[in-house]
C-alpha positions as CSV (number, residue, x, y, z in Angstrom):
1,M,0.2,-0.2,-0.2
2,C,1.0,3.6,-0.2
3,Q,3.7,5.0,2.2
4,K,3.4,8.7,2.8
5,Q,5.2,10.7,0.9
6,K,8.5,12.7,2.5
7,V,7.5,16.4,2.9
8,V,10.4,18.5,1.2
9,S,10.7,21.2,3.5
10,Q,9.7,22.3,7.2
11,R,7.9,26.1,6.2
12,T,4.8,26.3,8.2
13,M,1.9,23.3,7.1
14,K,-1.2,25.3,6.3
15,K,-4.8,23.7,7.2
16,R,-7.0,23.1,4.1
17,S,-10.9,21.1,4.6
18,V,-12.1,22.1,1.0
19,E,-12.1,19.0,-1.0
20,I,-10.3,19.4,-5.2
21,R,-12.2,18.0,-7.2
22,E,-11.3,16.0,-10.8
23,E,-9.9,19.1,-13.0
24,K,-9.1,17.0,-16.4
25,K,-12.4,15.6,-17.8
26,K,-12.3,12.2,-19.8
27,V,-15.3,11.8,-21.6
28,K,-16.5,8.5,-22.7
29,Q,-19.8,8.7,-23.5
30,N,-21.6,7.6,-26.3
31,Q,-22.1,10.8,-28.6
32,M,-25.3,11.7,-30.2
33,V,-26.5,12.8,-33.8
34,F,-28.2,16.2,-33.7
35,S,-30.2,17.6,-36.7
36,R,-32.7,20.3,-37.9
37,T,-34.9,20.1,-41.0
38,P,-35.9,23.3,-42.9
39,A,-39.3,23.1,-41.2
40,G,-37.3,23.4,-37.5
41,T,-38.4,20.1,-36.8
42,T,-35.2,18.2,-35.0
43,Q,-33.8,14.3,-35.9
44,M,-32.1,12.2,-33.5
45,I,-29.7,9.3,-33.9
46,T,-28.4,7.3,-31.0
47,K,-24.8,5.9,-32.2
48,N,-24.6,3.7,-28.4
49,N,-25.8,3.8,-24.9
50,N,-23.5,4.6,-22.1
51,S,-25.0,2.1,-19.4
52,E,-22.6,3.5,-16.4
53,D,-24.6,6.4,-14.2
54,E,-21.3,8.4,-12.8
55,E,-19.6,8.9,-16.8
56,A,-20.2,11.9,-18.6
57,W,-23.6,11.8,-20.3
58,G,-24.9,13.1,-24.3
59,D,-22.9,14.6,-27.1
60,K,-19.2,14.1,-26.2
61,L,-17.7,17.8,-25.1
62,E,-15.1,18.8,-28.2
63,M,-12.9,22.4,-28.7
64,K,-15.0,25.3,-29.0
65,E,-15.2,26.4,-32.5
66,D,-15.4,30.0,-33.4
67,N,-19.3,29.8,-34.0
68,V,-20.3,28.8,-31.0
69,V,-21.1,29.6,-27.3
70,R,-21.1,27.3,-24.6
71,I,-23.4,27.5,-21.7
72,V,-22.8,25.7,-19.2
73,S,-25.3,25.0,-15.5
74,K,-23.2,24.2,-12.2
75,Q,-24.7,24.0,-8.5
76,I,-21.3,23.9,-6.4
77,G,-22.5,23.8,-2.9
78,G,-20.9,27.2,-1.7
79,L,-18.2,29.1,-3.4
80,G,-16.3,29.6,0.1
81,V,-16.5,32.9,2.2
82,V,-12.5,33.6,2.2
83,A,-11.1,34.6,-1.4
84,G,-8.8,32.7,-3.4
85,N,-9.4,29.0,-1.8
86,S,-9.2,26.2,-4.1
87,K,-13.0,25.9,-4.8
88,E,-13.0,29.3,-6.5
89,R,-9.5,28.6,-8.6
90,E,-10.3,25.1,-9.6
91,L,-13.9,26.6,-10.6
92,K,-11.7,29.0,-12.5
93,N,-9.9,26.7,-14.0
94,W,-12.4,24.5,-14.8
95,M,-14.2,27.1,-16.6
96,V,-11.2,27.5,-18.3
97,A,-10.6,24.5,-19.3
98,N,-13.8,23.6,-20.8
99,E,-13.9,26.6,-22.9
100,V,-17.2,28.7,-20.7
101,D,-18.5,31.3,-22.6
102,C,-21.1,31.9,-19.5
103,I,-22.2,30.1,-16.6
104,G,-25.0,29.6,-14.3
105,I,-24.2,29.4,-10.5
106,Q,-26.6,28.2,-8.5
107,E,-26.2,28.5,-4.4
108,T,-22.8,30.8,-3.9
109,N,-24.1,30.6,0.0
110,V,-22.3,33.9,0.9
111,F,-24.0,37.3,2.1
112,W,-21.8,39.7,-0.4
113,K,-23.0,42.9,1.0
114,K,-21.1,42.3,3.7
115,C,-17.7,40.9,1.7
116,R,-14.7,43.3,1.9
117,D,-14.2,44.7,-1.4
118,K,-11.2,42.1,-2.5
119,A,-13.9,39.3,-1.4
120,Q,-16.5,40.5,-3.9
121,F,-17.8,38.4,-6.1
122,R,-16.9,40.3,-9.3
123,E,-13.1,40.2,-7.5
124,R,-12.7,37.2,-7.2
125,M,-14.1,35.8,-10.7
126,R,-11.4,37.7,-12.3
127,H,-8.5,35.4,-14.9
128,H,-5.6,35.6,-16.7
129,E,-7.1,34.0,-19.7
130,W,-9.9,36.5,-19.6
131,D,-9.8,39.8,-20.8
132,F,-13.3,41.0,-19.6
133,V,-16.0,39.9,-17.1
134,R,-19.4,40.5,-16.4
135,T,-21.2,38.8,-13.7
136,A,-24.1,39.2,-11.9
137,T,-25.2,38.0,-8.3
138,S,-28.4,37.3,-6.2
139,Y,-28.5,36.7,-2.5
140,N,-31.3,37.0,0.6
141,K,-30.9,40.7,1.6
142,H,-33.3,40.3,4.0
143,E,-31.9,38.4,6.7
144,F,-28.1,38.1,7.9
145,T,-26.9,35.6,10.1
146,A,-23.4,34.7,9.0
147,L,-21.6,35.8,5.7
148,N,-21.8,32.0,5.1
149,Q,-25.7,32.3,4.0
150,F,-27.3,29.3,2.2
151,G,-29.0,29.6,-1.2
152,G,-27.8,32.7,-3.5
153,T,-27.4,32.0,-7.6
154,A,-25.3,33.7,-9.9
155,V,-24.0,34.4,-13.5
156,V,-20.7,35.1,-14.7
157,A,-19.5,36.0,-18.6
158,T,-16.2,36.0,-20.2
159,N,-14.6,37.4,-23.1
160,T,-16.3,38.5,-25.9
161,L,-20.0,37.5,-24.5
162,A,-19.1,39.8,-21.6
163,S,-18.2,42.7,-24.0
164,R,-21.9,42.1,-25.4
165,V,-23.4,42.5,-21.6
166,L,-27.0,45.1,-21.8
167,G,-27.8,44.2,-18.4
168,T,-27.6,42.5,-14.7
169,G,-30.0,41.9,-12.5
170,G,-31.6,39.8,-10.0
171,D,-34.6,38.5,-7.7
172,E,-36.7,41.6,-7.2
173,A,-38.1,40.2,-3.7
174,G,-34.4,40.3,-2.3
175,L,-34.8,36.5,-1.6
176,G,-31.5,35.5,-4.1
177,R,-34.1,32.9,-6.1
178,W,-32.5,33.9,-9.4
179,A,-29.5,35.9,-11.2
180,W,-29.4,36.8,-15.1
181,T,-27.2,38.7,-17.5
182,R,-29.2,40.2,-20.8
183,F,-26.9,40.1,-23.8
184,R,-27.4,42.3,-27.2
185,G,-26.9,41.5,-30.3
186,K,-27.4,42.5,-33.7
187,N,-30.1,43.0,-35.5
188,K,-32.1,43.8,-32.3
189,T,-31.6,40.3,-31.4
190,F,-31.6,40.3,-27.4
191,S,-31.0,37.0,-25.0
192,R,-30.8,36.6,-21.8
193,V,-29.2,34.0,-19.8
194,I,-31.2,32.9,-16.0
195,S,-29.8,30.8,-13.5
196,A,-32.5,30.0,-11.2
197,Y,-32.4,28.0,-8.0
198,Q,-35.1,26.4,-6.7
199,P,-35.3,25.2,-2.7
200,H,-36.1,21.9,-1.9
201,K,-38.9,21.9,1.1
202,G,-37.5,18.7,2.6
203,S,-39.3,17.8,6.2
204,D,-40.3,19.7,8.8
205,K,-36.8,18.7,10.5
206,L,-35.4,20.6,8.0
207,H,-32.6,22.9,9.2
208,P,-34.1,26.3,10.1
209,K,-30.7,28.5,8.0
210,A,-32.0,26.1,5.3
211,V,-33.2,28.2,2.0
212,Y,-36.7,26.8,1.8
213,R,-36.9,28.2,5.9
214,Q,-35.9,31.7,4.8
215,Q,-38.4,32.4,1.8
216,Q,-40.8,30.8,4.4
217,R,-40.2,33.6,6.9
218,Y,-39.4,36.5,4.5
219,W,-43.7,35.6,2.9
220,L,-44.8,35.2,6.4
221,D,-43.6,38.7,7.5
222,Q,-45.2,39.4,4.2
223,N,-48.7,38.3,5.0
224,S,-48.4,35.2,3.4
225,D,-48.4,32.1,4.5
226,Q,-48.6,29.9,0.8
227,C,-46.2,27.8,0.1
228,P,-42.2,29.3,-1.2
229,L,-42.5,27.1,-3.8
230,H,-45.7,28.3,-5.0
231,H,-44.5,32.2,-5.0
232,F,-41.3,30.9,-6.9
233,R,-43.4,29.2,-9.8
234,D,-45.8,31.9,-9.8
235,D,-42.7,34.3,-10.0
236,L,-40.6,33.1,-12.4
237,C,-42.9,32.1,-14.9
238,S,-45.1,35.8,-14.8
239,L,-41.0,37.4,-15.5
240,L,-40.0,34.9,-18.3
241,Q,-43.4,35.0,-19.9
242,K,-42.8,38.9,-19.5
243,W,-39.2,38.3,-20.8
244,I,-40.5,35.9,-24.1
245,Q,-43.1,37.9,-25.1
246,S,-41.1,41.2,-25.3
247,G,-39.0,39.4,-28.4
248,E,-36.3,38.0,-26.1
249,R,-34.7,34.4,-26.2
250,I,-34.2,33.0,-22.9
251,V,-31.6,30.3,-21.9
252,L,-32.8,29.2,-17.9
253,L,-30.1,27.1,-15.9
254,I,-32.1,25.8,-13.1
255,D,-31.6,23.6,-10.1
256,A,-35.2,22.3,-9.9
257,N,-34.8,20.3,-6.7
258,E,-37.6,17.9,-8.3
259,K,-38.3,15.2,-10.6
260,I,-37.4,16.7,-14.1
261,S,-40.1,14.6,-16.2
262,T,-43.4,15.1,-13.9
263,G,-42.3,18.1,-11.7
264,T,-44.8,21.1,-11.4
265,L,-42.6,23.6,-12.5
266,H,-41.0,21.9,-15.9
267,Q,-45.0,21.3,-17.2
268,R,-45.4,25.3,-16.8
269,L,-42.3,26.4,-18.1
270,E,-43.6,23.8,-21.3
271,R,-46.0,25.9,-21.7
272,L,-44.6,28.9,-22.0
273,G,-42.7,27.5,-24.4
274,L,-39.8,26.3,-23.2
275,V,-38.0,23.3,-23.9
276,S,-35.2,21.0,-22.1
277,V,-32.5,20.8,-24.3
278,Y,-32.6,16.9,-22.6
279,K,-35.8,15.6,-23.8
280,H,-34.8,18.2,-27.0
281,R,-32.5,16.1,-27.8
282,F,-32.1,12.8,-25.9
283,G,-35.8,12.3,-23.9
284,L,-36.4,12.3,-20.5
285,E,-36.2,8.9,-19.7
286,Q,-32.7,8.3,-20.8
287,M,-31.5,11.6,-18.8
288,P,-29.1,10.1,-15.5
289,A,-29.2,11.9,-11.7
290,T,-27.6,15.2,-12.1
291,Y,-26.7,14.9,-8.2
292,H,-24.6,12.1,-6.7
293,R,-26.6,10.6,-4.1
294,G,-30.2,11.1,-6.2
295,S,-31.2,8.9,-8.4
296,E,-33.6,11.2,-10.6
297,P,-32.5,14.3,-12.4
298,I,-33.5,17.7,-10.9
299,D,-30.8,20.2,-12.7
300,N,-31.6,21.3,-16.4
301,I,-31.3,23.7,-19.1
302,F,-34.7,25.2,-20.8
303,V,-34.3,27.5,-23.6
304,T,-36.6,28.6,-26.7
305,Q,-37.3,27.2,-29.8
306,N,-35.5,30.0,-31.7
307,F,-32.4,29.1,-30.4
308,R,-30.4,26.9,-32.8
309,T,-28.2,24.0,-30.3
310,L,-25.3,21.9,-31.8
311,R,-24.5,19.7,-28.8
312,A,-26.0,19.0,-25.2
313,G,-24.3,16.9,-22.6
314,M,-23.2,16.6,-18.7
315,F,-20.0,16.4,-17.4
316,A,-19.0,13.5,-15.0
317,F,-19.9,13.6,-11.1
318,G,-16.4,15.2,-9.7
319,D,-15.2,16.8,-13.1
320,G,-15.4,20.0,-11.5
321,P,-16.4,21.7,-8.1
322,G,-19.8,20.3,-6.2
323,D,-21.8,17.4,-5.9
324,H,-24.3,17.9,-9.2
325,R,-23.5,17.1,-12.8
326,G,-22.1,19.8,-14.7
327,L,-24.4,21.2,-17.5
328,Y,-23.6,22.3,-21.0
329,V,-25.3,23.9,-24.3
330,D,-23.2,25.1,-27.2
331,I,-25.8,27.5,-29.0
332,D,-24.7,28.7,-32.5
333,I,-23.0,32.1,-31.7
334,E,-25.1,33.6,-34.8
335,S,-28.9,32.3,-33.3
336,F,-27.4,33.6,-29.8
337,M,-26.5,37.3,-30.7
338,G,-27.8,37.7,-34.3
339,A,-24.8,37.5,-36.6
340,E,-21.7,36.2,-36.6
341,E,-18.9,36.7,-33.6
342,Y,-17.3,39.6,-33.5
343,I,-13.8,39.3,-32.3
344,V,-11.4,41.5,-30.2
345,Q,-8.4,41.7,-30.3
346,R,-6.5,40.0,-27.1
347,L,-4.0,43.0,-25.7
348,Q,-0.5,41.3,-25.5
349,A,1.4,42.7,-22.5
350,R,4.5,44.7,-23.0
351,R,7.1,43.0,-21.4
352,L,9.9,45.4,-22.6
353,I,9.7,47.9,-19.6
354,S,12.4,51.1,-20.1
355,T,12.3,51.6,-16.6
356,N,13.4,48.3,-15.6
357,P,17.5,48.2,-16.0
358,L,18.1,44.1,-16.1
359,V,14.9,44.4,-18.9
360,T,16.3,46.9,-21.0
361,E,20.2,45.7,-20.6
362,K,18.9,42.4,-21.1
363,S,16.6,43.4,-24.5
364,N,19.6,45.5,-25.5
365,R,21.8,42.6,-25.8
366,L,19.7,39.9,-27.3
367,F,18.7,42.5,-30.1
368,N,22.5,43.2,-30.6
369,E,23.1,39.2,-30.8
370,Q,20.8,39.1,-33.6
371,L,22.0,42.0,-35.3
372,Q,25.2,40.3,-35.3
373,R,24.0,36.7,-36.5
374,N,22.8,38.8,-39.7
375,H,25.5,40.8,-40.2
376,I,23.6,43.5,-40.5
377,H,25.7,46.5,-39.5
378,E,28.2,45.4,-42.8
379,Q,25.0,45.3,-44.7
380,I,23.5,48.7,-43.6
381,D,27.2,50.2,-44.7
382,E,27.9,48.5,-47.7
383,L,24.5,50.2,-48.4
384,Y,25.2,53.3,-46.8
385,S,28.5,53.9,-49.4
386,T,26.9,52.5,-52.5
387,F,23.5,53.9,-53.3
388,T,22.4,56.8,-55.4
389,V,19.7,58.4,-55.6
390,P,17.2,57.6,-56.9
391,M,17.5,54.7,-55.3
392,T,17.4,51.4,-57.7
393,D,14.9,48.2,-57.1
394,A,18.0,46.4,-56.4
395,Y,18.7,48.7,-54.0
396,I,15.1,49.3,-52.3
397,A,14.3,45.6,-51.9
398,K,17.9,45.4,-50.0
399,Y,16.9,48.2,-47.4
400,E,13.3,46.3,-46.8
401,K,15.2,43.2,-46.4
402,I,17.3,44.4,-43.3
403,D,13.9,46.7,-42.3
404,R,12.5,43.3,-42.0
405,I,15.7,42.0,-39.7
406,Q,15.4,44.7,-37.8
407,V,11.8,44.1,-36.9
408,S,12.3,40.4,-36.4
409,A,15.0,41.0,-34.1
410,F,13.0,43.6,-31.6
411,Q,10.4,41.2,-31.7
412,Y,12.8,38.4,-30.5
413,A,14.3,40.7,-28.0
414,N,11.3,41.9,-26.7
415,K,9.7,38.2,-26.7
416,R,12.4,37.3,-24.2
417,C,13.4,40.2,-22.2
418,R,11.0,39.9,-18.9
419,K,8.6,36.0,-18.5
420,L,5.5,37.8,-17.6
421,R,4.1,36.2,-13.8
422,C,0.3,35.4,-14.3
423,G,-0.1,33.7,-10.4
424,D,-0.1,29.9,-11.1
425,V,2.4,27.5,-9.2
426,P,5.1,26.4,-11.6
427,S,4.6,22.8,-12.6
428,S,6.6,19.7,-11.9
429,D,6.4,16.6,-11.6
430,T,6.6,16.8,-7.7
431,L,3.6,19.1,-7.4
432,N,2.0,17.0,-9.9
433,H,2.8,13.9,-7.4
434,F,1.0,15.1,-4.4
435,G,-1.5,16.7,-6.6
436,C,-2.7,13.2,-7.5
437,H,-2.7,11.4,-4.0
438,I,-5.0,14.4,-2.9
439,K,-7.6,13.8,-6.2
440,L,-6.9,10.3,-5.5
441,W,-8.1,10.0,-2.1
442,T,-10.9,12.8,-2.1
443,N,-12.3,10.8,-4.6
444,V,-12.7,7.5,-2.7
445,I,-13.6,8.9,0.9
446,R,-16.5,10.6,-1.9
447,K,-17.2,6.7,-2.7
448,K,-17.0,5.2,0.2
449,L,-19.6,7.4,1.5
450,G,-22.0,6.6,-1.3
451,C,-21.6,9.5,-3.7
452,K,-21.9,8.3,-7.2
453,V,-17.8,8.0,-8.2
454,S,-16.4,6.4,-12.0
455,S,-14.7,3.1,-10.7
456,K,-12.9,3.5,-13.4
457,Y,-11.7,7.2,-12.7
458,I,-10.4,5.7,-9.2
459,R,-8.5,3.1,-11.2
460,R,-7.2,5.2,-13.5
461,I,-5.7,7.8,-10.9
462,A,-4.1,4.9,-8.6
463,N,-2.1,3.6,-11.5
464,E,-0.8,7.0,-12.2
465,C,-0.2,7.4,-8.4
466,G,1.1,3.6,-8.3
467,I,-1.3,2.6,-5.7
468,D,-3.2,-0.7,-6.1
469,D,-6.6,-1.1,-4.9
470,P,-7.5,1.9,-3.1
471,M,-10.6,1.1,-2.0
472,S,-9.5,-1.5,0.5
473,V,-8.2,1.5,2.3
474,S,-10.4,2.4,5.5
475,I,-12.2,5.6,5.0
476,E,-10.2,6.9,8.4
477,L,-7.0,6.1,6.7
478,A,-7.8,7.5,3.5
479,R,-8.8,11.0,5.2
480,E,-5.2,10.8,6.9
481,W,-3.1,10.1,3.8
482,R,-5.2,13.1,2.1
483,A,-4.2,15.4,4.6
484,Q,-0.9,14.1,4.4
485,A,-1.0,14.9,0.5
486,W,-2.2,18.6,1.7
487,R,0.7,19.1,3.8
488,D,2.8,18.0,1.3
489,Y,1.7,19.7,-1.3
490,D,2.1,23.2,0.6
491,N,5.4,22.6,1.4
492,A,6.1,21.8,-2.1
493,K,4.3,25.2,-2.9
494,E,6.8,27.3,-1.4
495,D,9.4,26.0,-3.3
496,A,7.5,25.5,-6.7
497,P,9.9,27.6,-9.1
498,A,13.1,25.4,-8.0
499,L,11.4,22.4,-8.6
500,R,10.5,23.6,-11.8
501,D,13.6,24.3,-12.8
502,A,15.0,20.6,-11.7
503,Y,12.3,19.5,-13.2
504,I,13.0,21.1,-16.9
505,D,16.9,20.0,-16.0
506,R,16.6,16.3,-15.3
507,M,13.6,16.0,-18.7
508,Y,17.1,18.0,-20.2
509,E,19.1,14.8,-19.3
510,K,16.5,12.5,-20.3
511,F,16.5,14.3,-24.1
512,L,19.9,14.2,-24.7
513,K,20.7,10.6,-23.3
514,R,17.7,9.6,-25.6
515,K,19.2,11.6,-28.6
516,A,22.5,10.0,-28.1
């Protein structure tokens, strides 16, 4: 069995309690072919059927094309109050890895009004891979017992889609039941993405801080003894009907906390003209559970019928933060924005800083090396001593060649004079080894607790770690080894640059041996 890893350094150990989940997906589901006839009807062809409940489901998640908007729904079970925590980083890295343009989040579990500026949601959703970010949040503003408040929703739009945001908003009752972002396209096209969370009624012994209890107290204060679920359905459907009648295109990302096929909310949404992308493509009888301890799908994505959906599916359990599956849909950019995407040019950071003498010295040295390698000084002297006025075509061509070489030399020097530090931890085999052990024991613990985690996935991680039969370990020992792996990772993280250099040196030596 696995032995505890040797601690890399003896610096102060940090405590970690938030579990990390799988960051890299390996989708192993059967692809569905979906097409539209000219009349607007749909056709679905099933190629295969994947029976394992824990694996990814639906259309195969592929690299996103330029003419596609990828929208994702994720119930994360709380983002955490402390800014920069591991769950927050995992969420953003997961979005980047899956090329998410817009995400609807349910259960942020934070009372945002009392958070400091740097801990606000809009600040926490910044990432060096995104040039633009627009956010919308909604939470219960009528009760404050602690920063960690159950419930709340949010919408995040990134990059090009963020530049198309016309407005943001949320639940007008101030209960955090939904948040929305409105996008403006061409030809008077308006699309609205809504993230909604319908509370779970549960039993009479429901926790007093539960979302259902919060909303129940609010409506009692408003002299209404009607069930909060009735208020939720009436208010949401009334808003959706208003937006649809005004000509807007709707994408509803919802954790309904009820069976999709027979739920009251689902039937009311269908009467409004919204369709489930999964029922439309695969049929409700084929949908797997979306909660890791559930047996029925309770999360869904609804759209108006004027969208052209290209792909739709569900992520595997454990892929991304939270105990619910992530849901995604790829929509044609023309049907979402009314025209082809207008690509915003990414601004490149300038590496050459004239106020830094070390950077300017290195840049000048690299620039002169390139000039000497191409004998530019000699060519300039020769051209200056022999040219005539007016210059002949041969001299003009030679002058243009010298200019092109100088520009290339400057670009070469500018690219190498300074490294850009974007905040990520430098990768090395040591850090990856500890991270692999954290991922393994986290999923083993979740599997032993009865959550839906693929056994194949656990075996695959165990093979990477060199561990045989990890499921034979008791849950107490698995927790102990995961805590030790976190301590080893935190200590190794302090030496990440040195570990990276050592790793590069070892790889270079291996390369030389193979070459020899």
